C-alpha positions as CSV (number, residue, x, y, z in Angstrom):
1,Q,0.0,0.0,0.0
2,V,1.0,3.6,-0.6
3,Q,0.5,6.3,2.0
4,L,0.2,9.9,0.8
5,V,0.3,12.9,3.1
6,E,-0.4,16.4,1.9
7,S,0.5,19.6,3.6
8,G,0.9,23.3,2.9
9,G,-2.6,24.5,2.4
10,G,-4.0,27.6,4.0
11,L,-5.7,31.0,3.4
12,V,-4.2,33.4,0.9
13,Q,-5.3,36.5,-0.8
14,A,-6.0,36.6,-4.5
15,G,-2.8,36.9,-6.4
16,G,-0.8,35.1,-3.7
17,S,1.1,31.9,-3.7
18,L,1.2,28.6,-1.9
19,R,3.3,25.5,-2.1
20,L,1.6,22.2,-1.4
21,S,3.6,19.1,-0.5
22,C,2.8,15.4,-1.1
23,A,5.0,12.9,0.7
24,A,4.7,9.3,-0.4
25,S,5.7,6.2,1.5
26,G,5.1,2.5,1.4
27,S,4.9,0.5,-1.8
28,I,6.0,3.2,-4.2
29,F,9.3,3.1,-6.1
30,S,8.9,6.2,-8.2
31,I,7.1,9.5,-8.0
32,N,6.1,9.0,-11.6
33,G,2.3,8.7,-11.8
34,I,1.6,11.0,-8.8
35,G,-1.1,13.5,-9.5
36,W,-2.8,16.4,-7.9
37,Y,-6.6,16.8,-7.8
38,R,-8.9,19.3,-6.1
39,Q,-12.5,19.5,-5.1
40,A,-14.3,22.7,-4.7
41,P,-17.4,23.0,-2.5
42,G,-20.4,21.4,-4.4
43,K,-18.3,20.3,-7.3
44,Q,-16.7,17.1,-8.4
45,R,-13.1,16.3,-7.8
46,E,-11.0,17.4,-10.8
47,W,-7.5,16.7,-12.0
48,V,-5.1,19.6,-11.6
49,A,-1.6,18.4,-12.5
50,G,0.4,15.3,-12.5
51,I,3.5,13.4,-13.5
52,T,3.2,10.8,-16.3
53,S,4.7,7.3,-16.1
54,G,7.4,8.6,-18.3
55,G,8.2,11.5,-16.0
56,S,6.6,14.3,-17.9
57,T,4.4,16.9,-16.2
58,G,1.0,17.9,-17.3
59,Y,-1.5,20.6,-16.2
60,A,-5.1,21.3,-16.5
61,A,-5.9,24.3,-18.7
62,S,-7.2,26.3,-15.8
63,V,-3.9,26.2,-14.0
64,K,-1.3,26.0,-16.8
65,G,1.2,28.8,-16.5
66,R,0.3,29.4,-12.8
67,F,1.0,26.1,-11.2
68,T,4.2,24.1,-11.4
69,I,5.1,20.6,-10.2
70,L,8.4,20.2,-8.4
71,T,9.8,16.9,-7.3
72,N,12.3,15.4,-4.9
73,N,12.9,11.8,-5.9
74,A,15.0,11.0,-2.9
75,K,12.3,12.1,-0.5
76,K,9.5,10.6,-2.7
77,S,7.9,14.0,-2.5
78,V,6.0,16.0,-5.1
79,Y,5.2,19.7,-4.6
80,L,2.6,21.9,-6.3
81,Q,3.8,25.5,-6.5
82,M,0.7,27.6,-7.0
83,N,1.1,31.2,-8.1
84,S,-1.3,33.9,-9.1
85,L,-4.1,32.2,-7.1
86,N,-7.7,33.3,-7.6
87,P,-10.8,32.4,-5.7
88,E,-11.7,29.7,-8.2
89,D,-8.7,27.8,-7.0
90,T,-10.3,27.3,-3.6
91,G,-10.9,23.7,-2.6
92,V,-9.4,20.7,-1.0
93,Y,-6.3,19.5,-2.8
94,Y,-5.5,15.8,-2.9
95,C,-2.5,13.8,-3.9
96,N,-3.1,10.6,-5.8
97,Y,-1.2,7.6,-6.8
98,R,-3.0,4.7,-8.5
99,N,-5.8,3.8,-6.1
100,G,-4.4,5.8,-3.2
101,W,-5.4,9.2,-2.0
102,G,-4.1,11.5,0.7
103,Q,-6.4,13.1,3.3
104,G,-6.3,16.4,1.4
105,T,-5.3,19.9,2.4
106,Q,-7.6,22.9,2.3
107,V,-6.7,25.9,0.1
108,T,-8.8,29.0,0.4
109,V,-8.2,32.1,-1.8
110,S,-10.0,35.2,-0.7
111,S,-10.9,38.0,-3.1
């Protein structure tokens, strides 16, 4: 089994930045395949960004150019650097690997 622990959420004003962390442990040998999702109140969970099995990064259109995935293979950690945040980015952000999910971290962007 894989354990995923997110951290770094918080309250930030529009235009601000946050960096989320996802620390993986257990039966995971590579951070390739880890993805970030978010769920806004009353909405379905949506994919935000991720690392493909080949090690490339991808981003949803709504965050491209503002969010960046950073990695630390030695620590099996994946970070989501979020810049130019807006209220539409508010939600619970989850880290995912295959069938595993973290507990989520709340991001609130005030206008």
